[in-house]
N, C-alpha and C positions, 0 to 999 in steps of 0.2 A: 873702374868700377866694371866695364865691361871685360877687362882683363882678369879682374879678380874673381867675377863670377860668370865664369863661361856656361851657356845656356839659358841663362836669365835674360836674354834680350826681349822676349816678348813681356815679362815683368817689368825688366826697365823700362820699356815703352808705355806699359800702363800708368807706371808711377810717374812719368814725365806728363801724360796727359791727365791724370789726376790732379798733380801739382798746378797745371795750367788752369784747369777748371775750378779749383778751391782758390786759387789766389789771384784769378784773373788775369794770368799772363798771357803772352802771344809768343811762343816757341818757334824759332826759325828752322824749321823741320821740313816743310814741304818746298823743296828746293828744285826750281824746274831747270831742264837743260841749258835753257836759255832765258838770262834776267831780263824781263820787261822795263826794268828801271835803268839798265845800263846805258842806253841812250842820252838818259837827263843829265848826265854827269859830265861835267866840262872837262877837256883833255889837259888842263893845267891844275885840276882839283887836287889837292891832296889829301889822302886817306889817313883817316886815324889808324896807326898801327894795332893799338889794344883791340879796335874793334875788328880790324883785319884778323887778328889771331883768333879772337872770339868766333867769328863766321869760319875760319878754317877748322875751329874744333868741332862746330857745330855741324859742318859738313861730314867731317870724319865720322861724327856719333851717327848721322844719318846714312851715310854709305854704309857702314857696318852692319847697321840694323836692316837697312835694305837686303843686304849681301845675305844676311840670315835669313830674312823670311823669304828670298829667291830660292835659297839651297832647302829651306823647309817644304816649299812647293814642289820641287823637284824629287824630293825625298818621300812623297807621299805614295803609299803603295796603291798599286793599280789592283782594281776588283771590278770584275765584269757581272757578277750577280748583284742582283738588288738586295741591300741590307738593311734589316729592319730597325737598326739604331747606327745611322749612317754618322759616326764619328768622323769619318775621314772627310766627308762634304763640309761639316761644320768646322773643321781645321782649314778647310781649303777658302772658306768664306772669311776666316778670321786672321789669316795669312794675307789674304788679298785686301782686306780693310786696313790691315797694319800697312801694307804698301801705300795705300791710298794716303795714309795720315804721314806719310814720309815724303810724298811727292804728288805732283797733280793727279788727277786720276786717267786722264787720257795716256800720261806717261807709266802710270802703274799697269794700265790695260796692255799698251804697247810690250811692256817687258813681259807681262804674263802669257801676252801670244808666243814671244819668242821660246820661253820654257815649253809650251805646248807644242810647238813646232818640232822641237830638238826630241821631246820624248815621243812624239808620233814617229819621227825618222829613226830612233832607234828601236821601237817595236818593229818597224816596217823592215829594217835591215836584219832584225834575228830571224823573221818569217820569211820574208824574201831576200835569200842571197843573191850577190851580184851574179849577173846573166854569164859573164865570162870567167866564174869561178869554177874550179873544176868538180866541185861536189854539188852544181847546179843541175838539178832535174825538174822539169817543167811539170810532170805529172804529180811529183810530189808537192811540188810549190803550189800547184794551184788546188792541193786538198787543206791548204791553211787558209783557204778565202774565206772560208766563215768563221774561223779565230780572227781574222783580222778585221772581219766586220763587225764583230762583238767587241773589239777594242775601240774601233772608230765610233760605235753608237755609244758605249760607254763614256768616251772622252766628249763627245758632243752633248751629252746629258748633263754632264759635271760642268761643263762651260755654259750650257743653256740654264742652269739653275743659279749658276754664280751671276751672270749678265742680268737676270731677272731678280735678284735678291733685293734690289733697291740700292745697290753701291753705283751703279754706272746709270747715268740718265742720259741715254741715248734711245733712238728709235727702233723698235724690233726689227724692221727690216735693217737698219745698219748692222744689228747683232748678227742677224742671219748670213748678212754678207761675210762679215769676218770669219764666221765659222765656215762658211762656204768655202772662202779660200784658204783656209787652214786645213780642213778635213778633206772635203770632197773634191777639190781640185787636185790635191796630192793624191789621192785616192784613186781618182780616175785616171790619172798619169800613170800609176805603176799598173793599174790591171790595165791600160792599153798596151803598155811593155808586154804584159803576159800574155795579152790577145794576139799581138804581133808574133811573139815567138812562137806561140801555139800553130800560128797559122804558117809559119816558116815550115815547121815539122808536117803539116798536112802536105804542103805544096811539095816537101822533098819526097814524103810516099808517094804521092799521086807521080811524081816524074819516076821514081823507082819502077811502079807498077804498071804505067802507062806509057814512059816514055816521054811524056809531055807536063808541062806545068799550066796551071791555068793562067789566062792574062790578067794582069792588074785590073782593076775595075776601070781606071783611065782609059785601058785600051778596048774595053768591051761597052762603052758607055752607050753606042748604038742600041745595045739589047735591052738597056735597061727599061724604056716605056713600053716595048713590047710586053715585056715581064709583067709589069705593073697592070697593063690592060687586060692582060689573060689572067689575073687574079681572080675575078668572078667566075670563073667556069670552073669545071672539074677538072679540066686537063690544062691548066694555065702554063704549067711548067713545059711539059712535054707536048702539049697539042694533041696526044692521043695517049690511050692506056698501052697500046702495043707498043712500048718504047723499046729502046736499046739499051739493055741493062749490062753491057759490057765489062763496063766500069764500075760495076756494084762491088766486086770484091775487094778491090783496093779501098773503096769508101768504108765498106764493113771492118776492114782491117783498123781502119783510123778512127773508129769509134771512140776510142778511148781519149784521143785528142779532144773531140766534141764533148765528150763528158766533163774534160778539164775545163774547156770553154764555158759549159753549162755552169759550172762551180763558181766562176766568175761572177756570170750573170745573175745568179741566185743572191750570192754576195751583194752584189750591187743592188738589186731590187730589194733587199732587205734594208739596206741603208736608206734607200729612197724611200720605203713605206714608213719608215720612222722619221725620216726628215720632214715629210707632209704631215705627219700627225703632229709634229712639234710645231709647225706654222700654223695648223690649223686651230691649236690651242691658244694661241693669241691672237684669232683674228677677230675681228669684229664688222658686222655689215654697218656701214655709216651712213646708208639710206634708209636704213629701218625696215627694210623689206627681204623676204627669204630670196635665197639666191637658188634659182633652178639649176640642177644639174643638166648639161646638156647630154653627158653622156654617163651611161650607169656602169660603174665599175663591176667587174666579174667578182665570184667568190673567191678568195685565195687559199680555202682551207684544204691542206692536203697539198698544196703547192709552194705555199710560203713565198709568193712573189707578188708584191704590189704593182699597182698600174706605176705609168711613168708620165712625167711633166717635162718634156725636153725643153730646153732654152736654145733659141737660135742664136748664132754669134760667138760660139767659144769652140776653140777647136782644143778637145781636151786629148788629143795625139800627142799634143807637145808638150813638155816638161813645162813646170811654172818658171816664169823667167823673172817676175818682179820679186823682190825681198819681201820679207813679213814686215818690214818698217812701212811699206807702202800703202798696207792694207788701211792705215788708218786715214788716207785722203779719203776714203769711201763713208768715214762717218761724219755725221752731223754733230761734231763736238760744241760743248758749251765753249762761253769765254774763258780765256785762260785765268784759272783761280789765282788769287793772289797769295802770297808768302803766309799771310796770317792765317790762323787755324783758332776757331772759336771754340768754346767749353765744350760745346755738345759732340765734340770728337769722342769724348771720354766715353760717351754711350756707347759708340761703336765696338769698343773693345770689352765690355761687359761678358761675362761668362753666359748670360741666358741671352743667346741670340734669337730674332725675331723670325717667324717664319719667313720662307721667301714669297715676295710678290711680285706678281706682273706689274711694272710703272706704266706701261701702255700697252694699249691694244693696237695690232696691225690693221691696214684696212686690206678687204679681200683682193684688191689688185696689186698689192705690194709683196706678192710673194717672191722669195729668191728660189728661182728654178735651177735644176741641176740637168745641164745637157750632157750627160754620160753617154748617149745612144750614138754620139757621132764618133766615137772610136770605131765603130762598125760600118761607117760610112764606104770605105774602100772595098771592105770584102763582103757586104750584105749581099750583092746578088750571086757572087760566087760561093758563099756560105748557104744560100736559099739552095741552088741546084746541089750543093753536096748532102745538104739535110735531105730533099727530096730522093735522091738516089739511095741513100741509107735505108729510109723508111721502104721503098718500094724493093730496094734488095733484099730485106729481111723479111717481107712478106712473100716474095718469091720463093725464098730458101725454106721458108715455114711451110707454105702450102706444098711444097715438093716433098719434104718430109713426112709431113701427115699423110698425103696422096701415096707414098711408098708403103709407111706402116699400114694404111689401110688397106692395101691390097694384099699385103703378106699376111695380117692376121686380124683384120676387122677390128683393131683395137685402137685408141688413141693413148698416147702415153699423159699422164696427167700431172699437173703441180698443185700442192695446196696454196689456197690464200691465206694471206697474214689474217690470224684470227680477231684482230682488233676491228678488221673491216666485216667481219660475217653478220649476217642481218642485217639490221639497222633499217631507216625509211626505204633507203632505195632495194634492200634485198640482196647483198652480195653473196655467192655462193662459197662454200668451202672447199670446192675442188674444181680446177678448169684444165682444159687440154693445155698441154705445154707449148704448143703452138701459138695460141691465143696470149697465154700469159707473156710469152718473150716478146710479141709484137707490141702488145701493149706496154710492155715495160719499155721498149724503144719510143714510144710516142711521149711517154711520160716522161722520158729524159729530155727532149725537146720542148715540151710545153712551155718551160720557163722562155725560151725565144719567143715562142707565138705570143706569149701573154705580153712581152714587152714590145711586140711589135705594133702595137695601137698606133703608132705614130712614128714616126723619123725613118731612119734607114732600114731598120729591123722589119718594115712592113712587108718587105720581099720575103723574109723568112717566115712571116705569118702567113702569107698568101700560099707559099708553097706547102707550109705545113696542113692548112684546111684543105688544100687540094689532094695531097697524097693520104690523107685521112680519109677523105669521101672515097676516093678511088679505091684503096686497099682494102677499106672495110666491106664494098660492095663486092669486091671478089671473096672476102669472108663470109658475106651472106651467102652467096651462090655455092660456096664451098660446103658450108655445115648445113644448108637446106638439102645438097644431092646427098649427103653423109645420113642425115635422118630419115632419108626417104627409103635407104637399105634397112632399116631397121624396124621390125624384128626378125625379116626373112633372112637377111646375110649376115647378121650382126647381134650380139645379146643385147638385151635391154639395158644393161649398166652402160651402154656407150650411148645411148639415148640420153640418159641421166646427164652423163658429162657434155654433150652438144648443148642440152638445156641450158646447163649451168654456165657453159662459154658465152652462149647467146646473151645470157643475162649479165655476163661480166662486159660484155661489150656495149650493151644498151646502158649499164650505169656508167661507164666509162663516156660515152657519147653525151650523156648529159652532165657530167661534170665538166666536160670540154665546154660545153654549149654555156655552161653559167660562167666559165672563167673568162673564154674568148669573147663572148656577145657582149657589144656595147652598148646596143639599143634592141627593143623589141622587133624591129624591120628587118634586121640583119642575121638571122639564125641561119646559118649557113649548113648546120648539122641536124636541124629539126627534121628534114624528110627521113633520112637515114634512121635515126633515133626512132621514127615511128615505125619503119619499117622492122627494126629487131624487136620493137615493143609487139607487133603484132606475131612476128615469128617466135617468140617466147609463148605467148598465148597458145600458138597453134600448137608447139610442141608439148605444151602442158595438156593440151585437149587429147594429143595423140596419146601422151602415157597412161592418160584416164583411160581410153576407149582400148588400147591393146590390153590391158589388167582386167578390164571389164570383160571382154571377150575370152581373155583366157582363163579368168575364172567361171565363167560360163560355161564353156566347151572342153575344159580340162580338168580343173581342180575340182569344181564341185561335179562332176560326172563321173557316176560310179554305178553301173549294173546292178551289181549285188546289194550295194548298201541301200538302192533307192526301191527296190523290188518288196513295196509294203506287203503286197498280198502273199507274200511267201509264208508257208506256214512251219517253217522252221525259224529258230531262234538265229540272230545274226551273232556268230562266234559264240554261242551258247551265253549271249547278253553279258560277255565279260568286257566290252569295249564299246565306243560310240562307232559311228560310221567313219571310215577312213577318208572319205572326201572332207569331213568337218574337222578331223584332224589335220588333213594337208591345207584347208582352208586358214586356219591358225597358223599353219607354219608358213604359209604363203605371205600371210600378212605380216607378220614377224620379220621376214625377210625384205619385205617391201619397205618398212618403217626404216630398217637397218640401212638400205641402200639409199633412200630418199634423204634420210638424217645425215648421211655421211659425205653426199653429194653436192646436193641442190639446193638452191636459196631456201632459207629456214621457212619462211612464210609461205612459200609457193610448195613446198615440200609439205607441210601441215593441210594445205588446202588441198592438195592432190590425193594426200592419205586419206582424210576424211570423206572425199568424194567418194573413192574407190570403195572404202569401208561402207559406205552408206547404199552404193549400188550392189554390193555381195550380200548384205542383210536383205536387200529388198529381193532378191533372187531366192535366198533362203526362207525369207516368210512367206512368199508365194508357193515356196514348194511344201513347206510344212504347214500350212494351212488348208492345203489341199490334199494333203496324203490322209488314206484311209488305212491305216495299220492294222493287220490282224492280230490276232490275240497274242501269237508269238513275238510280235514285233512293237508291242507297245512298251516294253523295256526299252527297247532301241530308240524308239521315238523320243522317249523321256530324255535319255541320255543325252541324243544328238542337241536336243533343245538346250539341257542345262549348260553342255559343252561350249556351244555357241553364245549362249548369255555370259558363262563367264568369261569368254574370251571377249566378247564387246564389253564386259565392264573394263577389261584391263585395256582395250584398244582405246577406250573413250578419254584415257590420260593424254595420250600423244596427240590424239583428236581435237582437243579441246584446248583454247588458249586462256580460258579462264574458268573459274570454279562455278560459274552461272551454267556456262554451258553443259556441266557435269550434272548439277542437281535440281536447277532451277531454269530451265531451259525455255525461252520464249519463242513465238512463230517466227519472228523474224531472223531468228539464230538458224540458218540452214547451212548444211544439212543436219545439224546435231539435233534439230527438234524432229527431224525426219529418222534419224537414227533412234532415239527415244521411242518414238511411235513404233517402229517396226520391232524394237526388243519387246515392248509391252504386247504387241500383237504374236510374238512367237510365246510370251508366258502365259497369255491367255489360251493360244492353242493346247501347249502343254495340260494346262490346267482343266479345260474343259475335256479333251480327247484321252489323256492319261491319268485323270484322277479314277479313283475308284467308283463305280457304278452307283453304291450305298450313299457315298457323300455327295455326289452330283443329285442324287434323288432327293436327299434331305433339303437341300438348299433351294431346288426349282421346282419340287413338286407341284406347287401352287403358282407356278409362273415365274419367269425371268427378275431375279432380285425381288420377289414379292415379300419372302419373309424379312429380307434386307431394308426394305422401304417403311414395313409396319413396325419393325423396331425402332427405326429413325424417326417415324411419327410420335412416339410416346416418350422420345428423349428429349430432354432439354437443350441439348445439342442441335436440333433439328435445324433452327435458324441459321447456327453457324457454318454448319456442315452446307446448307443451300447455298449460301453466301460466298463460301470459299471455292476459289479455283482449284480442280482436282489437276493434279502434276502428273506427267506421263513420265516422270523420274521414278516412279514408286517400285517399278521392277528391280532397282537396285537394292530395295531394302530386302527383296527375297533370294537375290543372288548373293551378294555380298553382304550376308546377315551379321556378320562379326562385326562389320565397321560401318554400317548403315542402318538406319532405323527409319520408318516412315514419317513422312513430314519434314525431313531435312530440306531445307532451302536456304541455308545460310551457316556459315561458319559458327554462328552465335547459338546456332540449335544443337551443334554437337558437343561431346565433351571436349575437353582441351585437348587430350591425346589423340583423339580421333581426327579433330579438326587439321591438327599439325600434320598429322600422318597423310591426310588427302593433299593438303597442300604441298608436302614437300614430294609425294608422288606426281602430282602435277607438274611442279617445277622442273624434276628431273626429266621427266618425259617430253620436254619441249625440244625442237631440234637447235634451238640454241638457248643461252642464258636469257632469262627476261629480267631484268634488273629492279622491275616495281615487284615481280614475284619474290624474288631475293628480300627485299625492302619488307615486303608484309610478312615474310616468314619469318622474321626477326622481331616485328613489331605486333603481330596479332596475339589475340588471346593473352593480354597483358603481358606481352614481351617474355613469354614463357619459354622459347626457343633460347632468346638471349640469356636469361637468367639461367638455364641448363646450362649452355656451354661455358659461360663465365664461371659459374660455381664448380663444375667440372674441373676446367683449366687451373683455377685457383685451390683448388679443395687441398689442403695439406696431406690429406690421408690417400690420396689418388696419384697415380703414376700415368700421367698423358703419356704418348707416344709422339715422338717427333716425326720428321719427313722420312728416314730410313728405318721408322719402326723402333728406334732406341729412347729407352727411357728418358724423360726430362722431367728433373726434379723442380718443384716449384719453390722450394726453398730460396733456389740460386737465380729465380726469374730467369729462365733460359730465352734464347732468342725466339723460339717458336711461340711461348707463352707471351712474351713481351709484343711480337708482332701483332698476335691475334686479339689480345686484349685492346692494345692500342687503337688496332684497325675497327673493332666492333664500338668502341666506347666514342670513336671520333664519328663513325657514321650515324651511331644513335643521337649524338649533339646535333649534327646536321639537320635533324627531321623538324623543322620548324613549326610544322602543325601537330607533333606529338611532343610537347616541351616536357612532358614527366617520364621520357623514355629513359634518360639518364639516370633520374631519382630512383625509379621501380628495376632498374637493373641492377644499380650498384647495390643498395642497402641491401639485397640478399647475398650477395658476396661479402659485405662485411659480417654478416650474420655467420657465414660458412667460414670466413677466415679469423672470426674472433677478435676483431679490430677495434672495438668501439672504446677499448680502453684510450686509445690515443687521442679521444676528444673529451676526456675526463679533464678538470682543472687541475687535479694533483698531479696529473702526468706530464712530464718535460721530457721534450724530444730531445735526445743527446746528439752530439755530434757524429758518433758513429752509428747510431741507429738508422736502420734502412728505411726508406719510404715503400710503405705497400705499393704493389703493381698498380692496384686499383686507383690509388690516390694519385700516382704518377700519371696515368691515364688522364684523370680528370685534370691534372695540372696541363697537359697537353692541349686539352681543350678551351683551358684559360689563357693559352699562351699568348694571343692577341693583347687580351685585357692586362697581362702581366708586363708583357712588353711596353704596353703603353705609359703604365703608370710609372716602371723604373727608368724608361728611355732618359729623363730629366737629370736623374740622379745617377746613371752609368756615365753620362756625357760630363758630367759635374767632377766626378772621381778622377775619369782618365783626363780631363783638362787640370787637374791638381798638381802644383808642383810641388816635389819632396821637400823635405823641410832644408835640407842642404842647401837648396837654389832660392832659397828666399833671400829677399834683401831689405835693408830698413827703408822705412817710407823717407823720400827726402824732406817732408816736413819736419821730420824728427832730429835731422842733422843741419839742417841751412839755419843758420844765425840771421843772415838776412835776403831778401831776393836780390837778382841782378840788379834791379833798378835802385838798390838801396834801400828799399823799404824793408820795415822789419816782418816777420812771418806773423799772422794773425794768432793770437794767445789761444783763443777757444779752439782751433784746427789742431793743436799740439797736444797729444794725448799725454795724461799726467798719470795714469793709472799705471799699476804694476803690469810686467809684460803677460800678453795674454798666452793661454795654451791653443797653440795652433791646431792642434789634434782636436780639442773639444770644439773650436769654432767650426772646423772640418765636418767633425760630427753631426754637431747642431744643425748647420745649414743643409746640409745632405738630408736628415731626419724631417725638418722643417718641409724642404721641397717635397719629399716622399709623400707624408701626410696630407699635404695641399692637394698633390696630386691625385692621390687615393681619394679623397674626399670628391673632387670634380668628377672624377671617372667612375665611380663605382656604380652609378647610373647606365653605364654601358655593359656591366656585366651580363654574360649570356643567360637569357631566362632560363634555360635548362639547368644551369650551374645554381642560379637563385634559387628554384625550384628544390634543386638537390639539397642545397646549405638549409632550406627551410625545414626539410622532411627529415633531415639529420636532427635537428634541434627536437623535432617533435618525437623521433624515437628515442633520443637521450632522457627526454622527460618520462617516456613511458617506462625505460628501462632504470630510472632513478639516477642517472648519470648528471652529475653536477657540471654545467660548462662555464667558460669566462662569459661573462657579463650575459649570460643565458641565452648565448648564441654560439651554435657548434661552428657555424661558418666563419666566425672571426679567426678562430683557431686553424682553420684549413687555408684560409688567405695568408696569414701569417707563414705557415708551413711552405706554401707555394712561392713566397716571395724569398723567404729564406733558401729555400731549395735552388732558386734561380741564381741567387746572389752568391751562393758557396760553390755554383758548379761553373768552373773557369773554361770548360769547353762550350756550355752553351753560351756563355757571354763573348768567348771569342767569336762562335759562329754567328751571333748575333751583331757584332760589329766589325768583324773582320780584321781584328787587331789581335796579336799575340800579347797576353798579359804578363806584365813583368811582375817579379815578385812583391815589390811595393803595392801594385794595383792589386793582387790577390790578398795580401793582408789587409788592406782598407776594404774590399769587398766582404771579407770575412768578419771584420769588425762591425761593419755595416748590416750583415745578414742577423747577426745577434742581436743588434740595437732594434731594428726594426721588428723582428720576433717579439722581443722584450715589450716595446710601447705598444703592439696591438693585442698582445696576449696578458701579460702581467701590469700592465699600466703602474699604477703607483706602489703595488706590492713589491718589495724588495727582498731578495734572497741571497742565497751564498754564489747562485749561478747568473744573477743579474749584473750585466754590464755596467760598469760605473758610470760612462759618460752617458748610457740611456736612461740610467735611474736620475741622473742629474737633470737630464732634458725633461722628463716627466714631472720632477718636482718643480722647476723653474717655470715650466709651461701647464699646470694644472689645468687651470680654468679652459685653455686654448683646447689640449687634448682630449678634455671631456666633452666639450662642442663637437669636435670631430667625430670622435669615437660615436658618439649618440646620432649624428648623421649617418654614419655607415651602418651601425647595429639596427637601428630603426628601419633601415631599406632591407637588410637582409631579412630582417624576422616581419616583413609586412605580410598583412593578410591577402594579398594580392598573388602571392607565391603560393597559397594553398591548393592543392589539386586533389578532387573528387576521385575515390576509389572505382567509381564506376566510368567505363566507356562512353563516349559520347555517341558512339554509334550502337551501343547494346541496346537491342530492342527497341530501336527507333521505328517510328510509324514512316511511312512513305511522306508524307506532308511535312513532318519535321526535317528528313533526310534533304528534300526538296530544298526548304528554307535553309538549312545549315550550307548545303553546298552553293547555292545562290552567289555568293560572293565569289566562288572558283570556276564559276561556267566561263568567265572570258578567258580563263587559262586553259580550260580543258575541252573546250568546244572543238569539235573534228573539223581541222581545217582543209579536210578535201570537201567534205559534203556540207559543211555549214551547219550541220545539225547537230544537237544536243546529245551526249551519250547516253546509253540505256542504263549503264550500270554505274551509279556514282561511286561506290567503295573502289571499285576497281581504279577508276579514273581519279580518285583520291590518292591512291598509293603510287600512281604512275605521276601525278602533280608533286608529291613529295619526293619521289626518286629523281626528278629534274632539280631540286634543290642539293641532293647530295651528289648529282653526277656534274652539276655546276662547278662544284670545288676542285679543287687543283690534283687532288689524288681520288676523286670520286670513283671514277669507272674500275681502277685499279683496287679500291678496297671492296667494291661490290663484287669485283671477280674473287679476290680471295675468299669473301664471305660466301660465295656460290660455291668454292669448291671445298670450303669448310662441311658445309652441308653434305655433299657429292661424297665425300672420302668418307664420311659418320653416317651413311645412311642405313647401312645393316645393323650398327651399334643403335642408331636413333631409333630404329623399328622395335628392336628388341626392350630399349630403354622403356619406349612407351607402351610396351606390353600389347602390342598388336597380334592377332590371331588371325588366321586365313582359315577359309572353307578348305583348301586344299593344302597338301603337306608341303614344306620347304624341300629342297634337294637335299638328299643326303650328305652330298660333300661340299655345304655350303657352311664354313666356320664363322663365327660370327668376332670380328676383329673386335680388339679393345677401342678405345676412344683415342683419337689421335687429332693432333694440332697440325698435320700437314694441310696446306692450303695451295699446294703446286698443282697445276691441270696435269690431267691425266687424258692421254689419248683415247678414241672411242674403240672398246673391245673389238677382236675380230668376230665375223659371224661363224659361230661353230653349228655346223648343220645337225649334227648328232644331238648335241645338247639343246637346241632350240625347238627340234622335234618333239622334245619330250617336256616343254614348257608350256605354262599359261601364265601370261605376266611373270610376277617372280617365283611362283610356286611350279611345282612339278604336276605334269598332267596324269594324275591317278584316276585310273577307270574305277577301281574297286571304291575309291571315295565318294566319286560322282553317283556310282549306283547305289551306294548305301546312304547317301544323303535324304535326312528325314524331311517330310513335307508335312505341314498341316494344311491337309487339303480342305477341309471345312473353313478354315480361316481365310485360306485363299480365294475359294469360290466365291466367299461371301464380299471379299475385298472388291473394290472398282477396278475392274479389269480393262477398262475402256471399249468394251464391247457394245454395239448397239443388238437390238433384239435379232435383228436379223443376222448379224455376225453371230451371235452365240448359237441360232438355230443351225446355221450353216456348219458350223464346227461339232454341234452335236450329232450331227447326221454322218459325221466320218469317223464316230467311233463303231467298231467291230459289233457292239451288240445292237444297234440300230438297224443292221442288216437283217431282211427277213431271213435269209438263209442261215444264220449264225445259230449256232446251238447254246442254249442258255440254260443256267441251272434254276431249280425251283423259286430260289430267293430273289434271281435276278429279273424273272420273268414279271413279276409286278411292279417292278421300279421301272423296267422297259415300256411296259402297257401304259403307265400313267404319264410317262414323259413324252411318248408318240402322242397320247391323248391330247396334251396339254400344248405341244409344238407341231401338231400336225398341220394346221392351217396357214396361210400364208402372212406375214405380219400385218399387214392391214385390215385383215379380217378380224384380229384379235382387239377386244376391249378393255 
């Protein structure tokens, strides 16, 4: 039968085991290499020839079966990535189970180890050619170390799962010992050979450069102890900072070889970290007490290097001498199992394998340690010397070059920092000096060595690294401090920004090294140096602020002609504002551009807001004390309007949240002070530049007399008295088109205005704020999300791609697909906004007119495309879909083709080998069954059962969407299947997944055969029918699906009711009103009480002041923690940035000032690629305020309701009002007045001639 049916070995074994179980037979298949009963036979015994022949036949059958399963194990494809449906692992377990059925478990395990050793050798030979071969290149070979590490980790994972699946009954320590012998020893030996080869190359280069070769460690053993003892000082390697660096050039040339050695160390550390994690997974504390860690492991983020746990006693420099068969001696194997095999063996061969389980936990002290660091024992001291020389040599070369450049041009060459590092909690800059960047790069190269040197031979390297970092960075500290002292006298201010950024970069690097290298809190070698750089950064920030404040006070804002308020001649005939005011606006724009493009983001924003506040203080003092003549009143008014217009624009980059812009509190400094100063300037303009008759009408009976009398008779008096008057009301007078009095929150604004302010605030930040990005798409009932989605998927619209080319929505171009998938995925990750997906998708369905796809009469054809919005929803449901379909996919892939099926033995046997007849009731008498029908029914029953069990883990956002779709269908009069629109969406999702061979191949890691594709196609139609059509039969109904529904009618109704009742449950109804809309402070406090533990400020330990901002930051963490969260938010940020002009036009935003004439409004684009910051154009920037043109005529002709302005709360005390009143030219005794003005002036003087404390 084996010869007649090749490829049916697995089925044949299953039949043999089934026959054994059903008929109560013992099959002699588990043959051991040594027969335990051989010694019991007499030497003169005569064996039965028939029995001997039968035994030989069974031995041949078992041998062929074993050979087949071993070959299958060898043919399993190798996959390094983690598969969502791991069919290969199931096959591996099944094949190994089959081997265990054919021979004792320990022998099967030995045979399996031999297979794995051979596979590992083949992989290593491919990636590490023979050292003596002609094509061997040590530099290229070491580049493959990461790939080799991936292979070793994947193979260890596969064997770990296999060993803990319940087949092997051995202690975890024994299992890890075998894995250690198979993989870790071999890998360490190969890496040791590579390290020796690299070290030979280093010695050869040193010999060529210096004429000598470093002595081996055995010859310099006398220097070992002094080197270790010196490790606690800053000069442990050399004994002095003034060391001889004559050999630095040779070492610098050899850095490529040291990078190769680092590649090896990083690969080893990755494997070691994974090795320790596996052992930790099976550990158990037998004492019941927690184990205190004696050493704190440093953070490995950004280094990808774990800590080490060396094991003394093994020399990894020598190759493995013992064969793989000897590994079984380390096992605590159970007694030899007899040849009999119980009927329970058949259950091991069933299709539905049980989940792997850990059969026994390991003791904490039973870890199998990997002593790989011994490979560096001979070279560690010399390696430490070389690394020390390389670091110090790089430092000397870098400082010499920077000092030469400084003497030549008083400038520093810069290098951009990776944009992934910009900002963050540590505050990484965008640009640093080239010298600092190169030196830190060299340090980063050797950081893995220092990390691995916590114990063992590499402690020499760790000590040398720490001493070199301390010594060299102290010299950088002195170097940068000296350069900063020459700014701004001998160098431009931009150089000071570069020095500041370089110091911040070094500061962050020191903190990172401290976290990685420090083992306990008592031994922080880099802390003193870190504190010095923290202080230096603060000093440089203070210096930047002081220099700009002095420059603004003495140069920018100094103009004798503009500030001559007593002049009786108009300033440029009242056609423009003062030159110093325009220069102030220009200077602040240039300052923002420089700080934003160089300095750490948060620090840049703090410095800008501080300088902005100080400059406003100078202007407020000047204009509150100015007494303009009659001819200079217009200039006075134009200057203040220009200042306030500029201030309203500069507030966007100065603020980090909307509360600082429109509802600032006393604790938010300097923003509270900025608003106070702007309110003071507005009050000065209102009192000094307003018409005298308007001032007289409002204040002829005293300061705010009329206003207070009107309020007393108003029903709103009590509310106004108890309402805190905001100092941001001046914005409603300056930005009157986008601001209204009383705005304190986005809920107070129109939707278009709120989105405009938030987008302006977002794009004005020095670096993208992910919380603001997410808030932009969530705020105001997801208006921006809906706008972008509908615009992208509008059948009548023509969005633009990356290069401005038209992108058709009909063919679902890559740009549209990328944006829609990205936005839908991000919305689905917002756990506290579960209705986001629903409210964003439904308007898209309206725009695309896709409601017909939910109609019960509509049948989705095979060639009918899936709408892009629906495909995006399917991607959100992907984990749920995979979980439900995983058993079905495994069943289909394990299904034997019809040609490979064999007849059951019970149907062809007349009698059993013992002579007994086969049991009659076990022999099938019915007609031949349809194998396809059995296959489909089994798969469908498996699918429905799994769906019923897993429906409750469907994401909440998807459940809310499905409930909302049904509600919308009812409102539109659309009849849906089972009155549940979600059931059809689920059916389409499963159908789409089963018919997409690329998706299935990606999930399983298997290339589907034609037979597999046909099976999945048949199942997809059947699954869609049983969920949607049920018992209704039509021309398109699959025959087998119809039979299944008919034969299992009651069972299907029961299962469908569970699914439908859950999808239509009232718990997924969502109110149209936002939980934060018009919420009181008490309600907001109670709502966010549960979030307080997540949003408490970790630095101050105090609760945040603004709960809404913190809510969005909390939700942002949910998105960022996902696999592609940061990349998706970055795409969405640039989607907004690249459409800012189109968005402003679409929102119908009008400005007080006109837009530049040469500003075209681009069409909507789907370009999400980052764009560099535009260059600073002095000519253009001089003529701009914010996004608008600085148009003097518009400013001069701006209309003012002086009566309303004077009646409003200007934030003035009575003394302040009186002081400003006497700054008017009419109040001077020598001023000529018209007859109509004399009365007004006389009465005002009479009312306000006394001191304030004398007024009643």
